[in-house]
N, C-alpha and C positions, 0 to 999 in steps of 0.2 A: 418516934424520933424523925424529925424532918431531914431532908437531904442536905441542907446546909450544915446541920450539926454532925451528921455522919461524915461528910467530906472533911470538915474542919478537924474532927477528932482523928481521922485517918492521916491527914496531912501533918498533924502534930507529931505523929510517930515517925515521920520521914525527915523532919527538920528541927533544929534547935533554935532557928531564927524566929523572931516574932513576925506575925503576919496578920493580914486581914483579907477580906474577900477581893480587894483590888490588887493584892500582891501578885507580882509576876512570878511564875513558877521557877524560872531560871534564877531569879534573885534569891530564892530560898535555898539555892544550891542542892536541889533535889536531883539526884542521879536519874538519868533517863531510864535505866533498868528498874530502879525503885518505883518510878512513875508507872511503868508498864505493869509491874507486879501489883501495884495498888489498883490500877484499872482492871486488871484481870481478876483480882479478888472481888471487886465490886460487881463485875459481870457474873461471877459464880454465885455470890451471895444473893443477888437480887434478880437473877435470871434475865439479864439484859445482854445486848451485844453492842459493842462500840467498835466502829470500823477504824481502820488505820488512818483514814483521812480525818475522822473526827478526833482521834488521838493527837494527830499532828497539829490540829487547829487549836488545841488547848494552850492558852498563854497565861491565863490568870486563874486564881482560885475560883472566882465567880464563873469563869467558863466551864470549869468542872461541875460546879453546882448546877448551872443551867442545863448542861448536857444530861446530868444525872436526873434532874427533874423531868426533862423531856422524855427520857427513856422510860422512866417509871410510870409516867402518865399516858403512855401510848395505849 
């Protein structure tokens, strides 16, 4: 499974709103705690580390996908 599919499937669990990769995370009404738990889960499952600065820079679904790709391909 590619990172885009993984991220989209996980985001679907956090929101009932429809979205695509260009969607803004805030527009999806995803609680910040839910987002942190989601990122923590990804870190644990895939043995990666995402800094607080990187977390704060996430604005869109595509940002999450790009960061996930970057971390997995290091």
